[in-house]
N, C-alpha and C positions, 0 to 999 in steps of 0.2 A: 440279291438279299442273301445273307449268310447267317449261320447259327452263331451269333456273336462275332465280334471283330477278330477273335482268336482264330476262327475257322478261315476268315479271309486271309490271315497271315499264312495259314497252312496251304491254302490254294495257291497263293503266290509262290511259296516255296516249291510246291509240286510242279508248277508250270515253268518256273524260271530257273530252278537250280538243279544242277547235277553235282555229283560228288566232286569235291575239291574246288568248286567254283568259289570265288571270293564275293563277300558281301561287306560293304562299308557300313560301319555303325558308329554312332556316338559312343563315348566311353565315359561314364557308364550309360547303359541303355536298358530298355524294358526287358526284364528277365525272360518272360515267356516268348518274346520274339527271338531272343538269342537261342533259347532252347529249340524253338521251331526250326530255325535255320541250321542249327547244329545237328539236329536229327536228320536233316536232309543231306548232311555231309559237307556243308559249306565251310569255308574258312572265313572266320570273322576277323576283319581288319579294322582296327580302331582309328578314327579320324582325330587328329590333334584338336584340343579344345583350350579355351580360356574362360574367363569369367562370364562371357556372353554365350558360351556354348561352342558347338563345333566350328572349326575355322574353315570357311570355304576355300581359302587360298591354298590349303594343304591338299585339296582334291586333285588337281592336275597331276601331281607327282604320284599320288596313290593310284590314279586311274592308269597311268603309264606303266606302273610297276605290276599291278595286280589284275588289270582288265576285269573289274568287278561287274557282276550281273546287275547290281543296283545298290543304291544308298538307302538305308532304312533310317528314318528320322521321325521323332515325335516332337514337332516344332513348338508346341504350345503347352506350357505347364508340364514339362516332361516327367515321366516316371522313370527314375526315382528322384530326380533333382528338383522338380518344380520349376525348372528354368525355361524361359521362353526365348526363342531365336528372334533377334531384332529384325525389323523390316528390311534394313539394308542388307543383312546377311541372307535373308530369304531371296531377295532379288539377285544377289550375286551368285548364290547357289544355283538358282534356275539358269542364269546366264552360262555358268560353267558347264552345267549338265547339257545344255543345248550345244555348246561348242565341242564337247567331248563325247557326245552320244551316250551320256549316263542316264540310266533310268532311276527314278526316285519312287520309293514307297513311303508315302506320307500318312502316318498313323495319327489321327487327330480326334481323340475322343473327349478331350477336356476343354476345348475352346469355348464352349458356352458357359463354362464355370469361371467367368472373369469377375473379380470383385473390385478391382482398381484399374485405371487406365483405359485406353481405347483398344478395341479389337484390331487384330492384324490380319491382312489378307493371307490366305493359305498359300503354300508354295505352288500348288497346282494352278493357282490363278495368276502367277507371275508370267510376264511375256517369255515365250520360248519353252515353258514347262508343261503346258497343257497336253502336248502330244507325247510326253514321256513320263507322266506322273500317274501312279496308281494311288488313289486316295481311299483310306479305310476309316470308318467311324462306326458309331454304335449308339443305341438308345440306353445302354446300361447305366451310364453315368447321369442321365437327365430324366429318365422315365422309370424303368423297372429292370434291374439287372437279371431277374429271374426269367424274363421273356426270351433272353438270348437273341435279340434282334440286332444284327449288324448289317453293314453294307459295304460294297466295294464298287468304286467307280474307276474305269480304266479306258484308255483309248481303244478304238475298235480293233486294231490288229491283234491285241492281246486279250480282248474281252472274250472272244469266242473260245479260245483254249481254257480260259478260266471257267466259263460256263460248263464246258465238258468235264473239267475236273470236279466242279461242284456236283454235277449229276452222278459222277462216279463215286463221290464221297457219301452222299445221303439222298440223292434224287432232288430233294428240296427241303428248305427249312420248314418248321412246323407251320402249317396253314392256320391253325387255330391261334397260335401266338401272333402271326402276322395280322390276322383279322382283329385281334384284341388291340394290337398296337395301332392299327389304322383307326379303329373306333376312338381310341384315346386321342389321336392326333386330330381327328375330324370334329369330335364332339366336345373335347376338353379344350382348355385354354393353356396350351403348352408354354407360351411366353410367360403367362402369369405364374405357372408352376415353377418355371426356371428362375423367375425373379425371386420367388420365395426361397428356392434353394440357395441362390446367391446371397440373399440376406442372412440366412441361417449359417451357411458355411463361412461367410465373412466373420461372423461372431466367433465361430469355433477356431478359425485360423488365428484371429487376433488373440484369443485366449491361450492358444499354444505359444504364439510368439511372445506374449507378455510374460509368460512364466518360464520359458525355456532356458534362458541364460542362468537363472538360479538353480535349475535342475541339473544342468550338465556340468562336468568338471571345469574348473577355472581354465581359461585359455581355449575353450571350444569356440567354434564359429558356426553360424548357420545362415541360410538365405531367407529372404522375405518375399515369397512369391506373390504375384498379383492375382493369382487364381489357382484353380486346380484342386488337388487333394493332398499334396505332400509338401513337407519341409525336409530339406536335407541338412544334416549337421555333420561336422567334422570334429572329432575329438583331438585333444592336444597330443604332442609327441609322447610316445610311451604307452598310450592307451590302445585298446583293441575293442572294436564294437561287439564282436561275438562274445568276448569275455564279459563285457558290461551287460550284455543281454542275459547271460547266465545268472548274474547277480540280480538283475531286474526281475527275472522270473520268480525269484524267491520272495519278491514283494507283490507278485501277481500283476505285473505290468510288463508290456512288451513293445518292442519296435522291430524294425527289419534292418539287420546289417546289410550294407550295400555290396559286400564282397562278391556275391554271385552275379551282380549286375554288370561287372566289368568283363569286356572281351579280352583285354590285355592290361597289364600293369595294374592289378587290383590294389585298391586302397583300403586296408583293413581298419582304418580309423573312421570311416564314413558310415552313416546310418540314415534311414528314412523314417520319418514320423508322419502318420496319416492323421488328419484332424477332422474328417467329415463324419465319422461314425458316432462320436460322443459329444454330449452337451458340454458347455463351458465348465460347469461344476465338476463333471467327471474328468475333463481334461486337467483341471487344477489338481484333482486328487491323484491322477496318474502321474503328473509332473512331481508332486510331492513324494510319491513312491520312488520315482526314478531318481530324485535327488538323494533319497536315503540309500538307494543302491549304489549310486556313484560315490557316496561318502564312505562306503565300506573300505576298510584297509586292505 
């Protein structure tokens, strides 16, 4: 048990990384993970990607060149792109990891928030991956973010060092919060609660997708995720997401430019929009304000 999944990332960095060690990451990737590995002194090496996410076939050459300590991946409804790694790529990634002795850190906090399609087995469940995958997740996205209840599952050889690192960090996560989480899981109906989240978040996602094309500059593109919390958009040539944000703030609406999420070759035209916090009517108002900001000369 960890104090949120963010602490789990910190424990992995403390146990697995020395200065100048390489870590393979998707590009873009979860910003707080990049920061965590960077603070440990790691070199972040981006894995080539396409429309379906990171390309497993690029891994053997990167492994040979950089001898990475692990690959970090958010396979389902990734932050910031909302993209999901297909089943065939998960299987291929696990196969390559087994062949080349590559460790995988699978960060999977969004998988329960699926609104369309069928669930996919995690990478750690693929043949050959169980003995080299560290899985991280959290109750923050499906129960209560303020509890800061996360967890880490790892093969026995690395689990003991992680336990020692956890004890050195804070002895243990809040017992009161763990007991409250346990009571919620035992006495409440978590499945029904998550079903309610899915239904509401689907409405909010659809509200964002329905109005986004009209709000963004002509020639923009955006994805249509099957779940999660985020939509990623890309502005047309000549636009800059950070400049658009400055204009948007004048209308009291905000989004997150994706520039800091890139380990290499940043794309200043990309931005992330979260749809889970606001009701459809509020999303419509936010999009109207964004449209006015984008129309500024």
